[in-house]
N, CA, C and O atoms as a MOPAC input file, in Angstrom:
PM7 MOZYME 1SCF
protein

 N     21.70300 1    17.72300 1    -1.66400 1
 C     21.52100 1    16.67500 1    -2.63500 1
 C     20.42900 1    15.72400 1    -2.15300 1
 O     20.42700 1    15.30700 1    -0.99500 1
 N     19.51900 1    15.39200 1    -3.02800 1
 C     18.40700 1    14.51400 1    -2.69200 1
 C     18.81600 1    13.07500 1    -2.97100 1
 O     19.31000 1    12.74700 1    -4.04900 1
 N     18.60300 1    12.24100 1    -1.98900 1
 C     18.95400 1    10.82800 1    -2.12900 1
 C     17.71100 1    10.04600 1    -2.53400 1
 O     16.63500 1    10.24100 1    -1.96900 1
 N     17.86300 1     9.16400 1    -3.51100 1
 C     16.76000 1     8.34300 1    -3.98200 1
 C     16.41000 1     7.31100 1    -2.92200 1
 O     17.27600 1     6.56200 1    -2.46900 1
 N     15.14200 1     7.26900 1    -2.52500 1
 C     14.68000 1     6.32800 1    -1.51000 1
 C     13.85700 1     5.23800 1    -2.18800 1
 O     12.64000 1     5.36100 1    -2.32600 1
 N     14.52200 1     4.18900 1    -2.60300 1
 C     13.83500 1     3.11800 1    -3.30500 1
 C     12.84200 1     2.37700 1    -2.43000 1
 O     11.95800 1     1.69300 1    -2.94500 1
 N     12.96900 1     2.49900 1    -1.12900 1
 C     11.99100 1     1.85300 1    -0.26100 1
 C     10.62500 1     2.52000 1    -0.41000 1
 O      9.60100 1     1.90500 1    -0.11400 1
 N     10.60200 1     3.75900 1    -0.86100 1
 C      9.33700 1     4.46900 1    -1.07500 1
 C      8.96400 1     4.53200 1    -2.54900 1
 O      7.78900 1     4.41100 1    -2.89500 1
 N      9.94600 1     4.71900 1    -3.41700 1
 C      9.64200 1     4.91400 1    -4.84000 1
 C      9.86700 1     3.66700 1    -5.68300 1
 O      9.46600 1     3.64000 1    -6.84700 1
 N     10.48900 1     2.64800 1    -5.13700 1
 C     10.79400 1     1.43900 1    -5.89300 1
 C      9.58900 1     0.79300 1    -6.55300 1
 O      9.64300 1     0.46700 1    -7.73800 1
 N      8.48500 1     0.59700 1    -5.80300 1
 C      7.31300 1     0.00800 1    -6.45800 1
 C      6.75800 1     0.86400 1    -7.59300 1
 O      6.33500 1     0.32500 1    -8.61600 1
 N      6.75100 1     2.17000 1    -7.43400 1
 C      6.25200 1     3.05200 1    -8.49600 1
 C      7.12900 1     2.95500 1    -9.73600 1
 O      6.63000 1     2.88900 1   -10.86000 1
 N      8.42700 1     2.94800 1    -9.52200 1
 C      9.35700 1     2.82000 1   -10.64600 1
 C      9.19000 1     1.45100 1   -11.31000 1
 O      9.16400 1     1.34800 1   -12.53700 1
 N      9.07700 1     0.41800 1   -10.50500 1
 C      8.94700 1    -0.93200 1   -11.02800 1
 C      7.67800 1    -1.13400 1   -11.83800 1
 O      7.72000 1    -1.69200 1   -12.93400 1
 N      6.55400 1    -0.68400 1   -11.30300 1
 C      5.29300 1    -0.86900 1   -12.02500 1
 C      5.23600 1     0.00000 1   -13.27900 1
 O      4.65300 1    -0.40800 1   -14.28400 1
 N      5.82500 1     1.17500 1   -13.23500 1
 C      5.91700 1     1.99500 1   -14.44500 1
 C      6.77200 1     1.31100 1   -15.50400 1
 O      6.44300 1     1.34300 1   -16.68900 1
 N      7.86100 1     0.69800 1   -15.07900 1
 C      8.70900 1    -0.04000 1   -16.00300 1
 C      8.00800 1    -1.26100 1   -16.57700 1
 O      8.22000 1    -1.61600 1   -17.73600 1
 N      7.17400 1    -1.90300 1   -15.76800 1
 C      6.42800 1    -3.06400 1   -16.26500 1
 C      5.38700 1    -2.65600 1   -17.30400 1
 O      5.11300 1    -3.41700 1   -18.23200 1
 N      4.80800 1    -1.47500 1   -17.16000 1
 C      3.87900 1    -0.98000 1   -18.17900 1
 C      4.63100 1    -0.75100 1   -19.49200 1
 O      4.13200 1    -1.09900 1   -20.56200 1
 N      5.81400 1    -0.17400 1   -19.41300 1
 C      6.63100 1     0.02500 1   -20.62100 1
 C      7.02900 1    -1.31200 1   -21.23600 1
 O      7.05000 1    -1.45300 1   -22.45900 1
 N      7.34300 1    -2.28800 1   -20.39700 1
 C      7.69900 1    -3.61600 1   -20.89200 1
 C      6.51000 1    -4.28000 1   -21.57600 1
 O      6.68000 1    -4.96800 1   -22.58300 1
 N      5.30800 1    -4.08200 1   -21.04100 1
 C      4.11600 1    -4.62800 1   -21.68800 1
 C      3.94000 1    -4.02500 1   -23.07600 1
 O      3.53600 1    -4.72100 1   -24.00800 1
 N      4.23700 1    -2.75100 1   -23.22000 1
 C      4.16700 1    -2.10300 1   -24.53300 1
 C      5.13700 1    -2.78000 1   -25.50800 1
 O      4.78600 1    -3.01300 1   -26.66400 1
 N      6.34300 1    -3.09400 1   -25.05300 1
 C      7.30100 1    -3.80500 1   -25.91100 1
 C      6.77900 1    -5.18400 1   -26.31500 1
 O      6.93600 1    -5.60700 1   -27.46100 1
 N      6.16300 1    -5.87100 1   -25.37000 1
 C      5.62800 1    -7.20000 1   -25.65500 1
 C      4.53700 1    -7.11600 1   -26.71300 1
 O      4.52500 1    -7.91000 1   -27.65400 1
 N      3.63000 1    -6.17000 1   -26.57100 1
 C      2.54000 1    -6.02300 1   -27.53700 1
 C      3.08000 1    -5.59000 1   -28.89700 1
 O      2.61300 1    -6.07200 1   -29.93000 1
 N      4.04700 1    -4.69800 1   -28.90600 1
 C      4.62400 1    -4.23400 1   -30.17300 1
 C      5.41800 1    -5.32800 1   -30.86400 1
 O      5.67000 1    -5.23600 1   -32.06500 1
 N      5.81500 1    -6.35400 1   -30.13800 1
 C      6.54900 1    -7.46300 1   -30.74200 1
 C      5.67900 1    -8.25400 1   -31.70800 1
 O      6.19000 1    -9.05800 1   -32.48800 1
 N      4.39100 1    -8.03700 1   -31.66400 1
 C      3.48700 1    -8.68600 1   -32.60100 1
 C      3.74800 1    -8.29500 1   -34.04300 1
 O      3.23800 1    -8.94100 1   -34.95900 1
 N      4.52800 1    -7.25500 1   -34.26100 1
 C      4.87300 1    -6.83800 1   -35.61500 1
 C      5.81200 1    -7.82900 1   -36.30100 1
 O      5.83500 1    -7.91600 1   -37.52800 1
 N      6.58800 1    -8.57600 1   -35.50800 1
 C      7.55500 1    -9.50100 1   -36.11800 1
 C      7.53300 1   -10.89700 1   -35.51700 1
 O      8.08100 1   -11.82600 1   -36.11100 1
 N      6.91900 1   -11.06700 1   -34.36200 1
 C      6.92800 1   -12.37100 1   -33.69400 1
 C      5.63100 1   -13.13000 1   -33.99900 1
 O      4.58600 1   -12.50900 1   -34.19200 1
 N      5.68900 1   -14.45600 1   -34.04500 1
 C      4.46900 1   -15.24400 1   -34.25200 1
 C      3.60100 1   -15.22600 1   -32.99500 1
 O      4.02700 1   -14.76500 1   -31.93500 1
 N      2.39300 1   -15.72900 1   -33.13200 1
 C      1.44800 1   -15.69500 1   -32.01600 1
 C      1.98000 1   -16.42700 1   -30.79500 1
 O      1.77000 1   -15.97600 1   -29.66900 1
 N      2.66300 1   -17.54400 1   -30.99400 1
 C      3.14600 1   -18.30300 1   -29.84500 1
 C      4.28800 1   -17.57000 1   -29.13600 1
 O      4.46800 1   -17.72500 1   -27.92800 1
 N      5.05900 1   -16.77400 1   -29.88000 1
 C      6.09400 1   -15.95900 1   -29.25400 1
 C      5.49600 1   -14.87900 1   -28.36800 1
 O      6.02300 1   -14.58400 1   -27.29600 1
 N      4.39700 1   -14.29300 1   -28.81800 1
 C      3.70600 1   -13.28500 1   -28.01300 1
 C      3.13500 1   -13.91500 1   -26.75400 1
 O      3.18400 1   -13.31700 1   -25.67900 1
 N      2.59100 1   -15.12800 1   -26.88600 1
 C      2.05100 1   -15.82300 1   -25.71200 1
 C      3.16400 1   -16.07300 1   -24.69600 1
 O      2.96300 1   -15.87000 1   -23.49900 1
 N      4.32600 1   -16.50900 1   -25.15900 1
 C      5.45900 1   -16.72700 1   -24.24800 1
 C      5.87400 1   -15.41700 1   -23.58000 1
 O      6.15900 1   -15.39000 1   -22.38300 1
 N      5.90700 1   -14.33200 1   -24.35600 1
 C      6.28000 1   -13.03100 1   -23.78900 1
 C      5.26700 1   -12.55300 1   -22.76200 1
 O      5.65200 1   -12.00200 1   -21.73100 1
 N      3.98400 1   -12.75100 1   -23.02100 1
 C      2.95600 1   -12.34100 1   -22.06200 1
 C      3.07100 1   -13.17000 1   -20.78800 1
 O      2.90200 1   -12.63600 1   -19.69100 1
 N      3.35500 1   -14.46000 1   -20.91200 1
 C      3.54800 1   -15.29900 1   -19.72500 1
 C      4.76500 1   -14.81300 1   -18.92600 1
 O      4.72100 1   -14.76000 1   -17.69700 1
 N      5.84000 1   -14.46000 1   -19.62300 1
 C      7.01900 1   -13.92300 1   -18.93200 1
 C      6.67700 1   -12.61100 1   -18.23000 1
 O      7.14600 1   -12.36100 1   -17.12000 1
 N      5.86000 1   -11.77200 1   -18.87300 1
 C      5.46000 1   -10.50400 1   -18.26600 1
 C      4.59900 1   -10.75500 1   -17.03600 1
 O      4.75100 1   -10.07200 1   -16.02300 1
 N      3.69900 1   -11.72500 1   -17.11300 1
 C      2.85800 1   -12.05000 1   -15.95100 1
 C      3.69400 1   -12.57500 1   -14.78900 1
 O      3.39600 1   -12.28600 1   -13.63000 1
 N      4.73100 1   -13.34000 1   -15.09000 1
 C      5.63700 1   -13.80400 1   -14.03100 1
 C      6.34600 1   -12.61400 1   -13.38800 1
 O      6.47300 1   -12.55300 1   -12.16500 1
 N      6.80600 1   -11.67000 1   -14.21000 1
 C      7.46300 1   -10.47200 1   -13.67100 1
 C      6.49600 1    -9.65600 1   -12.82500 1
 O      6.88100 1    -9.12500 1   -11.78300 1
 N      5.23800 1    -9.55100 1   -13.26300 1
 C      4.24900 1    -8.79800 1   -12.50200 1
 C      3.95100 1    -9.48200 1   -11.16700 1
 O      3.79000 1    -8.81600 1   -10.14400 1
 N      3.88000 1   -10.80700 1   -11.18300 1
 C      3.65700 1   -11.55900 1    -9.94700 1
 C      4.83500 1   -11.39200 1    -8.99800 1
 O      4.64900 1   -11.23700 1    -7.79100 1
 N      6.03100 1   -11.42500 1    -9.53500 1
 C      7.23100 1   -11.22000 1    -8.72800 1
 C      7.23000 1    -9.83000 1    -8.10100 1
 O      7.52900 1    -9.67600 1    -6.91600 1
 N      6.89400 1    -8.82600 1    -8.89700 1
 C      6.84400 1    -7.45000 1    -8.37700 1
 C      5.78000 1    -7.31700 1    -7.29200 1
 O      6.00800 1    -6.67800 1    -6.26500 1
 N      4.63100 1    -7.91600 1    -7.52200 1
 C      3.56000 1    -7.83200 1    -6.52500 1
 C      3.95600 1    -8.52200 1    -5.22800 1
 O      3.60700 1    -8.05700 1    -4.14200 1
 N      4.67200 1    -9.61300 1    -5.33600 1
 C      5.11800 1   -10.31900 1    -4.13600 1
 C      6.19200 1    -9.58200 1    -3.36400 1
 O      6.30200 1    -9.73600 1    -2.14800 1
 N      6.97800 1    -8.78900 1    -4.05400 1
 C      8.06300 1    -8.05500 1    -3.40100 1
 C      7.66300 1    -6.65800 1    -2.94700 1
 O      8.46500 1    -5.98800 1    -2.29600 1
 N      6.47400 1    -6.19600 1    -3.25700 1
 C      6.09600 1    -4.81900 1    -2.95300 1
 C      6.18300 1    -4.51900 1    -1.46400 1
 O      6.73900 1    -3.49000 1    -1.08000 1
 N      5.65600 1    -5.37400 1    -0.63500 1
 C      5.70000 1    -5.11400 1     0.81300 1
 C      7.02200 1    -5.51600 1     1.46700 1
 O      7.61300 1    -4.69600 1     2.16900 1
 N      7.51300 1    -6.74700 1     1.26500 1
 C      8.72700 1    -7.12000 1     2.00100 1
 C     10.01400 1    -6.48400 1     1.47600 1
 O     10.92700 1    -6.20300 1     2.25200 1
 N     10.09000 1    -6.25300 1     0.15100 1
 C     11.31500 1    -5.70800 1    -0.44600 1
 C     10.96600 1    -4.65500 1    -1.49400 1
 O     11.15900 1    -4.90100 1    -2.68500 1
 N     10.46600 1    -3.50600 1    -1.09500 1
 C     10.00600 1    -2.51500 1    -2.07500 1
 C     11.11700 1    -2.00100 1    -2.98800 1
 O     10.84700 1    -1.64700 1    -4.13600 1
 N     12.33800 1    -1.95300 1    -2.51600 1
 C     13.43000 1    -1.45300 1    -3.35700 1
 C     13.73700 1    -2.41100 1    -4.49600 1
 O     14.18600 1    -1.98200 1    -5.55900 1
 N     13.50200 1    -3.69900 1    -4.29000 1
 C     13.79800 1    -4.68900 1    -5.32000 1
 C     12.84500 1    -4.59300 1    -6.50600 1
 O     13.19000 1    -4.99600 1    -7.61700 1
 N     11.65000 1    -4.06200 1    -6.27400 1
 C     10.64200 1    -3.98700 1    -7.33200 1
 C     11.12500 1    -3.11200 1    -8.49000 1
 O     10.72700 1    -3.32900 1    -9.63400 1
 N     11.96700 1    -2.14100 1    -8.20900 1
 C     12.47200 1    -1.25600 1    -9.25600 1
 C     13.33100 1    -2.00200 1   -10.27000 1
 O     13.49600 1    -1.53600 1   -11.39800 1
 N     13.87700 1    -3.14200 1    -9.89200 1
 C     14.76200 1    -3.89400 1   -10.77200 1
 C     14.04200 1    -4.99700 1   -11.55300 1
 O     14.62800 1    -5.58900 1   -12.46000 1
 N     12.80200 1    -5.27500 1   -11.22100 1
 C     12.04800 1    -6.32300 1   -11.92100 1
 C     11.89900 1    -6.01500 1   -13.41500 1
 O     12.08200 1    -6.92300 1   -14.22600 1
 N     11.57700 1    -4.77800 1   -13.81900 1
 C     11.48400 1    -4.52000 1   -15.27000 1
 C     12.80500 1    -4.72900 1   -16.00100 1
 O     12.80600 1    -5.08700 1   -17.17900 1
 N     13.91100 1    -4.51400 1   -15.33500 1
 C     15.20600 1    -4.75800 1   -15.96900 1
 C     15.41400 1    -6.25000 1   -16.21700 1
 O     15.95400 1    -6.63600 1   -17.25300 1
 N     14.99100 1    -7.08500 1   -15.27600 1
 C     15.05300 1    -8.53600 1   -15.48400 1
 C     14.12800 1    -8.95100 1   -16.62300 1
 O     14.47700 1    -9.79500 1   -17.44700 1
 N     12.94300 1    -8.34500 1   -16.65500 1
 C     12.00500 1    -8.63200 1   -17.73000 1
 C     12.52500 1    -8.18600 1   -19.08400 1
 O     12.33200 1    -8.87300 1   -20.08800 1
 N     13.18300 1    -7.04200 1   -19.11300 1
 C     13.75800 1    -6.54000 1   -20.36200 1
 C     14.86900 1    -7.46100 1   -20.85100 1
 O     14.98700 1    -7.71100 1   -22.05100 1
 N     15.67800 1    -7.96400 1   -19.93200 1
 C     16.74200 1    -8.90800 1   -20.32000 1
 C     16.14100 1   -10.19900 1   -20.86900 1
 O     16.63500 1   -10.73900 1   -21.85900 1
 N     15.08200 1   -10.69600 1   -20.23800 1
 C     14.43500 1   -11.91700 1   -20.72300 1
 C     13.78100 1   -11.67700 1   -22.08300 1
 O     13.86700 1   -12.53100 1   -22.96500 1
 N     13.12900 1   -10.52800 1   -22.26300 1
 C     12.49700 1   -10.19200 1   -23.54400 1
 C     13.55500 1   -10.08900 1   -24.64000 1
 O     13.35400 1   -10.59500 1   -25.74500 1
 N     14.67100 1    -9.44300 1   -24.34500 1
 C     15.74800 1    -9.29700 1   -25.31800 1
 C     16.30900 1   -10.65300 1   -25.72200 1
 O     16.55500 1   -10.90100 1   -26.90200 1
 N     16.51100 1   -11.52900 1   -24.74700 1
 C     17.03600 1   -12.86500 1   -25.04900 1
 C     16.06100 1   -13.65500 1   -25.91100 1
 O     16.47600 1   -14.33200 1   -26.85100 1
 N     14.77500 1   -13.57700 1   -25.60500 1
 C     13.78700 1   -14.30400 1   -26.38700 1
 C     13.68800 1   -13.75900 1   -27.80600 1
 O     13.62000 1   -14.53300 1   -28.76100 1
 N     13.67800 1   -12.45200 1   -27.95200 1
 C     13.59700 1   -11.84500 1   -29.28700 1
 C     14.85900 1   -12.15500 1   -30.09000 1
 O     14.77000 1   -12.45200 1   -31.28100 1
 N     16.02000 1   -12.09200 1   -29.46300 1
 C     17.26300 1   -12.41900 1   -30.17000 1
 C     17.26200 1   -13.86900 1   -30.62800 1
 O     17.66900 1   -14.16200 1   -31.75200 1
 N     16.80900 1   -14.78100 1   -29.77100 1
 C     16.72200 1   -16.18900 1   -30.15700 1
 C     15.70900 1   -16.37800 1   -31.27900 1
 O     15.94700 1   -17.14100 1   -32.21500 1
 N     14.59100 1   -15.69100 1   -31.18500 1
 C     13.57300 1   -15.80800 1   -32.22400 1
 C     14.03200 1   -15.29300 1   -33.56200 1
 O     13.76100 1   -15.90700 1   -34.59300 1
 N     14.72000 1   -14.18200 1   -33.56000 1
 C     15.20600 1   -13.61400 1   -34.81900 1
 C     16.36500 1   -14.42300 1   -35.39900 1
 O     16.50800 1   -14.52300 1   -36.61800 1
 N     17.18800 1   -14.99700 1   -34.52800 1
 C     18.36800 1   -15.72100 1   -34.99500 1
 C     18.05000 1   -17.15200 1   -35.41400 1
 O     18.46700 1   -17.59600 1   -36.48400 1
 N     17.31400 1   -17.87300 1   -34.57300 1
 C     17.15100 1   -19.30700 1   -34.79000 1
 C     15.77800 1   -19.72600 1   -35.30200 1
 O     15.65700 1   -20.74600 1   -35.98000 1
 N     14.73600 1   -18.94600 1   -34.98200 1
 C     13.38800 1   -19.40400 1   -35.27900 1
 C     12.75100 1   -18.66200 1   -36.45600 1
 O     11.58100 1   -18.89100 1   -36.76200 1
 N     13.48200 1   -17.79800 1   -37.10500 1
 C     13.00700 1   -17.14200 1   -38.31400 1
 C     11.93300 1   -16.09000 1   -38.12100 1
 O     11.12400 1   -15.85200 1   -39.01800 1
 N     11.91800 1   -15.46200 1   -36.95900 1
 C     10.94500 1   -14.39100 1   -36.74700 1
 C     11.29600 1   -13.22300 1   -37.64800 1
 O     12.47100 1   -12.99100 1   -37.93100 1
 N     10.32600 1   -12.50700 1   -38.09000 1
 C     10.56600 1   -11.31500 1   -38.89100 1
 C     10.71300 1   -11.58400 1   -40.36000 1
 O     10.90800 1   -10.65000 1   -41.13700 1
 N     10.62300 1   -12.84100 1   -40.77400 1
 C     10.73700 1   -13.16000 1   -42.21500 1
 C      9.42400 1   -12.93200 1   -42.91800 1
 O      9.32500 1   -13.14500 1   -44.12700 1

């Protein structure tokens, strides 16, 4: 059985996940206003900075950064659709 070594593959998984998250942010332009996209891009840049900072000291943690970004994106989109009238 092969054991996953996040100390070696964590950054690759994390950066691949961040690329997928960027796609979600850009696709949100279909229903979100311009300022919502700006907030999402800023959140993505924070996640990218966090991943870059953790690549050397904590490579396994980088794999979880896109999950944090996805949770933040989901919360922002849910708030936008519920309270701020996005998608109308």
